[in-house]
Kinemage of the C-alpha trace (Angstrom):
@kinemage 1
@onewidth
@group {chain A} dominant
@subgroup {mainchain}
@vectorlist {calphas} color= white
{ca met a 1} P 165.797 98.117 276.161
{ca phe a 2} L 167.348 99.119 279.489
{ca phe a 3} L 164.956 102.071 279.741
{ca trp a 4} L 161.900 99.835 279.301
{ca leu a 5} L 163.166 97.387 281.922
{ca arg a 6} L 163.621 100.203 284.412
{ca phe a 7} L 160.209 101.657 283.544
{ca ser a 8} L 158.492 98.261 283.952
{ca cys a 9} L 160.152 97.640 287.304
{ca cys a 10} L 159.195 101.085 288.579
{ca leu a 11} L 155.621 100.641 287.406
{ca phe a 12} L 155.388 97.246 289.169
{ca ile a 13} L 156.764 98.655 292.416
{ca thr a 14} L 154.327 101.583 292.240
{ca ile a 15} L 151.383 99.210 291.813
{ca leu a 16} L 152.509 97.145 294.801
{ca ala a 17} L 152.906 100.275 296.924
{ca asn a 18} L 149.441 101.526 296.011
{ca thr a 19} L 147.952 98.134 296.811
{ca ala a 20} L 149.629 98.077 300.206
{ca glu a 21} L 148.421 101.599 300.965
{ca gln a 22} L 144.860 100.642 300.081
{ca ser a 23} L 145.118 97.604 302.360
{ca asp a 24} L 146.438 99.800 305.173
{ca asp a 25} L 143.575 102.268 304.707
{ca val a 26} L 141.073 99.446 305.074
{ca gly a 27} L 142.783 98.246 308.234
{ca asp a 28} L 142.656 101.748 309.695
{ca thr a 29} L 138.987 102.040 308.801
{ca leu a 30} L 138.146 98.750 310.519
{ca leu a 31} L 140.044 99.742 313.625
{ca gln a 32} L 138.381 103.149 313.752
{ca met a 33} L 134.936 101.593 313.321
{ca asn a 34} L 135.521 99.407 316.358
{ca ile a 35} L 136.923 102.211 318.482
{ca val a 36} L 133.900 104.389 317.753
{ca ser a 37} L 131.270 101.655 317.675
{ca arg a 38} L 131.161 97.907 318.240
{ca lys a 39} L 128.057 97.393 316.131
{ca thr a 40} L 128.166 94.273 314.006
{ca met a 41} L 129.018 94.805 310.367
{ca arg a 42} L 126.197 93.865 308.024
{ca leu a 43} L 126.508 91.254 305.370
{ca glu a 44} L 128.084 92.505 302.165
{ca ser a 45} L 127.215 90.961 298.844
{ca ser a 46} L 130.801 90.866 297.600
{ca ser a 47} L 132.778 87.651 297.960
{ca ala a 48} L 135.041 87.713 300.996
{ca asn a 49} L 137.992 85.882 299.524
{ca ser a 50} L 139.020 83.601 296.708
{ca ile a 51} L 138.267 79.999 297.620
{ca ser a 52} L 138.995 76.933 295.557
{ca ser a 53} L 136.483 74.123 295.559
{ca ser a 54} L 138.260 71.871 298.036
{ca phe a 55} L 141.356 71.144 300.076
{ca cys a 56} L 141.339 67.554 298.958
{ca asp a 57} L 140.057 65.135 296.390
{ca leu a 58} L 136.501 64.575 297.617
{ca his a 59} L 136.429 61.131 296.001
{ca arg a 60} L 139.425 59.981 298.008
{ca lys a 61} L 139.276 57.152 300.499
{ca gly a 62} L 141.844 57.693 303.194
{ca pro a 63} L 143.980 60.607 304.332
{ca cys a 64} L 143.622 64.062 302.863
{ca thr a 65} L 146.064 64.729 300.015
{ca asn a 66} L 146.414 68.426 300.728
{ca arg a 67} L 147.461 70.518 303.718
{ca ile a 68} L 145.419 72.178 306.448
{ca ala a 69} L 146.710 74.886 308.795
{ca trp a 70} L 144.378 75.183 311.782
{ca phe a 71} L 144.752 78.622 313.359
{ca his a 72} L 143.458 78.038 316.861
{ca pro a 73} L 143.506 80.955 319.332
{ca met a 74} L 142.683 80.065 322.908
{ca lys a 75} L 138.986 79.540 323.743
{ca thr a 76} L 137.645 79.578 320.177
{ca ala a 77} L 136.258 75.989 320.042
{ca thr a 78} L 138.642 73.046 320.192
{ca ser a 79} L 135.595 70.953 319.248
{ca phe a 80} L 136.072 72.078 315.629
{ca gly a 81} L 139.024 69.689 315.465
{ca thr a 82} L 136.639 66.767 315.108
{ca ala a 83} L 135.281 68.104 311.807
{ca leu a 84} L 138.801 68.765 310.528
{ca ala a 85} L 140.007 65.307 311.550
{ca his a 86} L 137.201 63.466 309.739
{ca phe a 87} L 137.610 65.674 306.706
{ca ala a 88} L 141.360 65.009 306.659
{ca asn a 89} L 140.920 61.236 306.922
{ca ser a 90} L 137.573 59.685 306.045
{ca thr a 91} L 138.690 56.264 307.337
{ca leu a 92} L 138.607 57.404 310.973
{ca pro a 93} L 136.099 55.432 313.072
{ca gln a 94} L 132.652 56.983 312.657
{ca asp a 95} L 132.427 57.881 316.368
{ca ala a 96} L 135.942 59.326 316.725
{ca his a 97} L 135.891 62.786 318.256
{ca ile a 98} L 137.956 65.138 320.391
{ca pro a 99} L 137.454 63.724 323.927
{ca tyr a 100} L 136.532 65.668 327.034
{ca cys a 101} L 138.554 63.204 329.092
{ca asp a 102} L 135.926 61.579 331.255
{ca asn a 103} L 137.311 58.094 331.760
{ca ala a 104} L 134.079 57.046 333.449
{ca ser a 105} L 132.007 57.931 330.382
{ca ala a 106} L 130.112 55.169 328.603
{ca asp a 107} L 131.478 56.643 325.375
{ca thr a 108} L 135.031 55.309 325.210
{ca glu a 109} L 135.922 58.049 322.738
{ca asn a 110} L 135.724 60.419 325.720
{ca his a 111} L 138.454 58.509 327.556
{ca cys a 112} L 141.988 59.909 327.755
{ca pro a 113} L 144.197 56.976 328.761
{ca gly a 114} L 147.308 58.913 327.773
{ca gly a 115} L 146.589 61.568 330.373
{ca glu a 116} L 146.663 64.517 327.965
{ca gln a 117} L 143.894 67.087 327.375
{ca gly a 118} L 141.331 66.709 324.594
{ca asp a 119} L 142.904 67.627 321.269
{ca val a 120} L 146.423 66.594 322.334
{ca glu a 121} L 145.129 63.211 323.486
{ca phe a 122} L 143.249 62.779 320.202
{ca phe a 123} L 146.066 63.695 317.805
{ca gln a 124} L 149.002 62.244 319.751
{ca asn a 125} L 147.760 59.159 321.606
{ca lys a 126} L 144.475 57.964 320.109
{ca tyr a 127} L 144.917 58.863 316.430
{ca pro a 128} L 148.586 59.852 316.052
{ca val a 129} L 149.294 62.394 313.349
{ca asn a 130} L 152.162 60.376 311.879
{ca val a 131} L 149.774 57.454 311.332
{ca trp a 132} L 146.417 59.002 310.484
{ca phe a 133} L 147.283 62.484 309.173
{ca arg a 134} L 150.773 62.292 307.762
{ca asn a 135} L 151.859 65.493 305.962
{ca val a 136} L 148.426 67.073 306.332
{ca phe a 137} L 148.427 69.535 309.223
{ca trp a 138} L 150.486 72.657 309.920
{ca his a 139} L 151.527 71.481 313.376
{ca pro a 140} L 153.382 68.175 312.823
{ca thr a 141} L 152.365 66.513 316.123
{ca ser a 142} L 149.397 68.444 317.554
{ca pro a 143} L 147.218 70.148 314.904
{ca gly a 144} L 145.067 71.910 317.508
{ca asn a 145} L 147.969 73.500 319.331
{ca his a 146} L 147.794 77.254 319.949
{ca lys a 147} L 150.382 78.817 317.688
{ca ser a 148} L 151.230 82.184 316.170
{ca ile a 149} L 151.635 82.623 312.411
{ca ser a 150} L 155.229 83.552 311.679
{ca asn a 151} L 156.194 85.065 308.342
{ca glu a 152} L 157.814 81.764 307.395
{ca ala a 153} L 154.688 79.790 308.299
{ca trp a 154} L 152.519 82.224 306.349
{ca ala a 155} L 154.709 81.908 303.258
{ca thr a 156} L 154.581 78.103 303.467
{ca trp a 157} L 150.913 77.579 304.416
{ca lys a 158} L 149.303 80.616 302.816
{ca his a 159} L 145.753 79.949 301.546
{ca asn a 160} L 145.536 76.742 303.612
{ca phe a 161} L 144.587 78.382 306.909
{ca val a 162} L 141.270 77.690 308.592
{ca gly a 163} L 139.954 78.983 311.886
{ca leu a 164} L 137.025 79.908 314.088
{ca phe a 165} L 136.828 83.366 315.612
{ca arg a 166} L 135.014 84.362 318.787
{ca gln a 167} L 133.583 87.666 319.988
{ca pro a 168} L 136.526 89.177 321.909
{ca glu a 169} L 134.787 89.843 325.217
{ca ala a 170} L 133.212 86.376 325.195
{ca arg a 171} L 136.621 84.848 324.504
{ca val a 172} L 138.249 86.820 327.313
{ca gln a 173} L 135.537 85.821 329.771
{ca ser a 174} L 136.044 82.144 328.888
{ca ser a 175} L 139.812 82.546 329.162
{ca phe a 176} L 139.491 84.249 332.558
{ca lys a 177} L 137.386 81.372 333.879
{ca his a 178} L 139.692 78.719 332.446
{ca phe a 179} L 143.165 80.085 333.171
{ca arg a 180} L 142.378 82.181 336.254
{ca glu a 181} L 139.491 80.084 337.570
{ca gly a 182} L 137.370 83.234 337.547
{ca lys a 183} L 139.452 84.765 340.340
{ca gly a 184} L 140.950 88.222 340.431
{ca asp a 185} L 140.323 91.422 338.487
{ca leu a 186} L 138.562 90.589 335.201
{ca gln a 187} L 139.064 94.046 333.688
{ca lys a 188} L 142.775 93.995 334.477
{ca tyr a 189} L 143.037 90.551 332.905
{ca ala a 190} L 141.166 91.778 329.805
{ca arg a 191} L 143.623 94.630 329.387
{ca trp a 192} L 146.480 92.175 329.859
{ca val a 193} L 145.380 89.944 326.965
{ca arg a 194} L 144.009 92.726 324.750
{ca gly a 195} L 144.704 92.163 321.066
{ca asn a 196} L 146.092 88.667 321.607
{ca val a 197} L 144.362 87.177 318.566
{ca val a 198} L 145.753 89.979 316.387
{ca lys a 199} L 149.219 89.297 317.802
{ca leu a 200} L 148.941 85.576 317.053
{ca met a 201} L 147.562 86.207 313.574
{ca ser a 202} L 150.342 88.650 312.709
{ca gly a 203} L 153.063 86.631 314.422
{ca lys a 204} L 154.213 89.628 316.454
{ca gly a 205} L 155.628 88.512 319.770
{ca gly a 206} L 155.956 84.912 318.628
{ca asn a 207} L 154.173 82.531 320.976
{ca asp a 208} L 154.644 84.793 324.003
{ca pro a 209} L 151.032 86.096 323.812
{ca ile a 210} L 149.930 82.501 324.450
{ca leu a 211} L 152.147 82.216 327.520
{ca cys a 212} L 150.943 85.628 328.714
{ca glu a 213} L 147.369 84.367 328.673
{ca phe a 214} L 148.249 81.050 330.292
{ca tyr a 215} L 150.395 82.509 333.052
{ca ser a 216} L 149.100 86.057 333.383
{ca tyr a 217} L 149.334 85.957 337.167
{ca asn a 218} L 153.136 85.617 337.068
{ca cys a 219} L 154.120 88.972 335.634
{ca pro a 220} L 152.268 91.323 337.992
{ca arg a 221} L 153.822 89.514 340.956
{ca asn a 222} L 157.145 88.404 339.557
{ca glu a 223} L 158.507 90.598 336.787
{ca ser a 224} L 160.447 88.600 334.200
{ca glu a 225} L 162.112 89.273 330.872
{ca arg a 226} L 158.984 88.033 329.067
{ca cys a 227} L 156.584 90.461 330.719
{ca pro a 228} L 157.108 93.276 328.157
{ca ser a 229} L 155.926 90.875 325.445
{ca cys a 230} L 152.572 90.772 327.233
{ca thr a 231} L 152.045 94.513 327.265
{ca phe a 232} L 152.978 95.788 323.793
{ca ser a 233} L 150.083 97.219 321.811
{ca ala a 234} L 148.487 95.221 319.000
{ca lys a 235} L 147.337 98.379 317.222
{ca pro a 236} L 150.168 98.473 314.622
{ca tyr a 237} L 149.428 94.890 313.592
{ca val a 238} L 145.672 95.043 312.978
{ca arg a 239} L 146.222 95.758 309.263
{ca leu a 240} L 148.423 92.724 308.780
{ca ala a 241} L 146.062 90.495 310.747
{ca val a 242} L 143.060 91.595 308.659
{ca his a 243} L 145.073 91.163 305.460
{ca arg a 244} L 145.931 87.590 306.391
{ca leu a 245} L 142.402 86.786 307.504
{ca arg a 246} L 141.085 87.680 304.048
{ca gln a 247} L 143.303 84.989 302.567
{ca phe a 248} L 142.122 82.201 304.879
{ca arg a 249} L 140.613 79.198 303.157
{ca phe a 250} L 137.857 79.003 305.745
{ca val a 251} L 136.533 81.414 308.391
{ca gly a 252} L 133.977 80.245 310.952
{ca ile a 253} L 132.396 81.910 313.981
{ca thr a 254} L 132.319 80.253 317.389
{ca glu a 255} L 128.967 81.856 318.240
{ca his a 256} L 127.604 80.202 315.087
{ca phe a 257} L 129.269 76.828 315.514
{ca asp a 258} L 126.358 74.932 313.959
{ca leu a 259} L 126.273 77.067 310.817
{ca ser a 260} L 130.092 77.090 310.684
{ca val a 261} L 130.318 73.287 310.512
{ca cys a 262} L 127.563 73.242 307.906
{ca leu a 263} L 129.312 75.986 305.904
{ca phe a 264} L 132.584 74.059 305.972
{ca his a 265} L 130.910 71.063 304.316
{ca ala a 266} L 128.982 73.259 301.905
{ca met a 267} L 132.272 74.760 300.739
{ca phe a 268} L 134.506 71.689 300.712
{ca gly a 269} L 132.266 68.620 300.760
{ca gly a 270} L 132.932 65.566 302.883
{ca glu a 271} L 130.440 63.776 305.111
{ca cys a 272} L 128.873 65.880 307.856
{ca arg a 273} L 128.886 63.619 310.918
{ca lys a 274} L 126.968 63.745 314.174
{ca val a 275} L 130.164 63.779 316.249
{ca glu a 276} L 131.234 67.060 314.664
{ca phe a 277} L 128.657 68.898 316.777
{ca leu a 278} L 129.751 67.409 320.108
{ca asn a 279} L 131.099 69.721 322.787
{ca met a 280} L 134.462 68.435 324.009
{ca arg a 281} L 134.578 70.868 326.939
{ca pro a 282} L 131.058 71.747 328.146
{ca gly a 283} L 130.880 75.038 330.000
{ca ala a 284} L 128.409 77.441 331.577
{ca pro a 285} L 126.669 80.340 329.828
{ca pro a 286} L 128.349 83.764 330.004
{ca gln a 287} L 127.717 85.691 333.206
{ca ser a 288} L 125.933 89.002 332.760
{ca arg a 289} L 128.030 90.717 335.422
{ca phe a 290} L 131.200 89.810 333.509
{ca glu a 291} L 129.643 90.959 330.244
{ca lys a 292} L 128.795 94.352 331.725
{ca leu a 293} L 132.321 94.813 333.065
{ca leu a 294} L 133.949 93.934 329.743
{ca ala a 295} L 131.514 96.093 327.767
{ca gln a 296} L 132.859 99.149 329.576
{ca asp a 297} L 136.243 98.797 327.877
{ca pro a 298} L 136.015 96.573 324.765
{ca asp a 299} L 139.034 95.328 322.844
{ca pro a 300} L 139.331 97.535 319.715
{ca tyr a 301} L 142.064 95.425 318.094
{ca asp a 302} L 140.622 91.929 318.298
{ca gly a 303} L 137.264 93.621 317.756
{ca ala a 304} L 138.377 94.861 314.341
{ca leu a 305} L 139.572 91.410 313.381
{ca tyr a 306} L 136.351 89.790 314.602
{ca ser a 307} L 134.225 92.235 312.627
{ca glu a 308} L 136.055 91.282 309.463
{ca ala a 309} L 135.667 87.591 310.326
{ca leu a 310} L 131.918 88.156 310.636
{ca arg a 311} L 131.823 89.877 307.250
{ca ile a 312} L 133.661 87.009 305.568
{ca phe a 313} L 131.535 84.398 307.331
{ca trp a 314} L 128.162 85.915 306.384
{ca ser a 315} L 129.348 86.563 302.848
{ca asn a 316} L 130.155 82.873 302.432
{ca val a 317} L 126.921 81.844 304.158
{ca lys a 318} L 125.086 83.729 301.428
{ca lys a 319} L 127.390 82.571 298.618
{ca tyr a 320} L 126.992 78.878 299.497
{ca asp a 321} L 123.315 79.176 300.485
{ca val a 322} L 123.851 77.968 304.045
{ca arg a 323} L 120.812 78.267 306.300
{ca arg a 324} L 118.788 76.102 308.611
{ca ser a 325} L 116.742 74.433 305.879
{ca thr a 326} L 119.704 73.716 303.577
{ca cys a 327} L 121.844 72.486 306.478
{ca lys a 328} L 119.271 69.758 307.103
{ca lys a 329} L 120.243 68.427 303.672
{ca ile a 330} L 123.977 69.030 304.026
{ca cys a 331} L 124.015 67.383 307.469
{ca pro a 332} L 121.156 64.831 307.313
{ca asp a 333} L 122.494 62.805 310.264
{ca val a 334} L 121.842 65.649 312.711
{ca pro a 335} L 118.270 66.860 312.047
{ca his a 336} L 117.951 67.842 315.729
{ca ile a 337} L 120.747 70.402 315.343
{ca phe a 338} L 118.815 72.386 312.766
{ca gln a 339} L 115.311 71.712 314.050
{ca ser a 340} L 113.427 74.767 315.229
{ca val a 341} L 111.499 74.199 318.444
{ca asn a 342} L 107.884 75.258 318.053
{ca asp a 343} L 107.768 77.125 321.334
{ca thr a 344} L 107.166 80.858 321.266
{ca ser a 345} L 108.215 81.138 324.908
{ca leu a 346} L 111.831 80.442 323.954
{ca ala a 347} L 113.836 83.570 323.246
{ca leu a 348} L 116.085 83.670 320.202
{ca pro a 349} L 119.819 83.617 321.004
{ca gln a 350} L 121.462 87.013 321.011
{ca phe a 351} L 124.609 86.466 318.958
{ca pro a 352} L 126.677 89.131 317.204
{ca gly a 353} L 125.465 89.295 313.609
{ca ala a 354} L 122.861 86.624 314.268
{ca thr a 355} L 120.562 87.532 311.403
{ca met a 356} L 121.191 88.496 307.804
{ca ser a 357} L 117.691 89.807 307.245
{ca gly a 358} L 114.399 90.321 308.977
{ca gly a 359} L 111.471 87.952 308.893
{ca thr a 360} L 110.166 85.042 310.891
{ca asp a 361} L 111.507 82.116 308.846
{ca his a 362} L 114.205 81.423 311.468
{ca glu a 363} L 116.762 80.438 308.855
{ca tyr a 364} L 119.754 81.967 310.656
{ca asp a 365} L 118.622 81.807 314.270
{ca trp a 366} L 115.753 79.867 315.774
{ca pro a 367} L 114.124 78.838 319.054
{ca gly a 368} L 115.902 75.896 320.662
{ca arg a 369} L 119.019 76.431 318.570
{ca his a 370} L 122.139 74.364 319.303
{ca phe a 371} L 124.706 76.656 320.896
{ca leu a 372} L 128.226 75.428 321.633
{ca leu a 373} L 129.000 76.493 325.210
{ca glu a 374} L 132.611 75.374 325.351
{ca ala a 375} L 134.505 76.250 328.523
């Protein structure tokens, strides 16, 4: 009997070890692919991850009965919080949305009387979590807060994570404009925040990578004990980040915000509302000179993670039959979002992984397409 117990335990440990090694090999392959080439990975027919039908009881009236962990790296679309909020509590006012804090706006939902920024104002002052979303979100007071995934958080919220992911160089450019006001050395800043999404996903460095991005100008001028946490390499943690990403309940892409919102409802149900497509922080299009600078030295670590996010996203787009024509039915209140403009002079948007196949049906990109330019 003792022999068989020892044999069974050894066999189980061997299986776990082999599984981990296979996962590590995949992580290495993804990283190598991005170091050698930043070409977008094509859609694969296999399912990206195991997804249950819903977070919540779709026939509920009131707050969500399950839990949602919003993984929200900086500059990846705070506007997505509106869709999550309405999904989590269907009794929210129809027009409730993350505000862009213009107190002169005719839309009172854009006002921020509490003086906080968009998502904080929404979840703390206008629709407090402890009233509207009790025991629903990962962050107990501010669901949209930027936060790293610790091992403890992963063990507690595993399979309940959702998030949008943005092309690394586009994210860095937006971050540079927002936190540095577009001033200084962009390439130096990009190197400073390299691999930050991987660090947050893996939990390595705690929340220091967030502070490094917020206050990047402090360390070069005033060395502090936290500066080393801004410079450690993310390379050893790409495998873990990719592994966790594959277990997310939902993966969206910022560059495909329209299809991401539609996909979310295709996967989990709930009413698709007009306010879910509003931009809470309108910004300017990317600048070509910044794009050229960043393209000279792309981020291989966040690039690997983004490539896997694209693979998962397009796999689910195919699995749930999400495209322009079906999104008109899933989101009937926003026909203008998925309406192709009959104007051949308009160029199609150049997004990473914008098309799954050739053809002129414009099901996955189209002239006049709604593009979320969030600052």
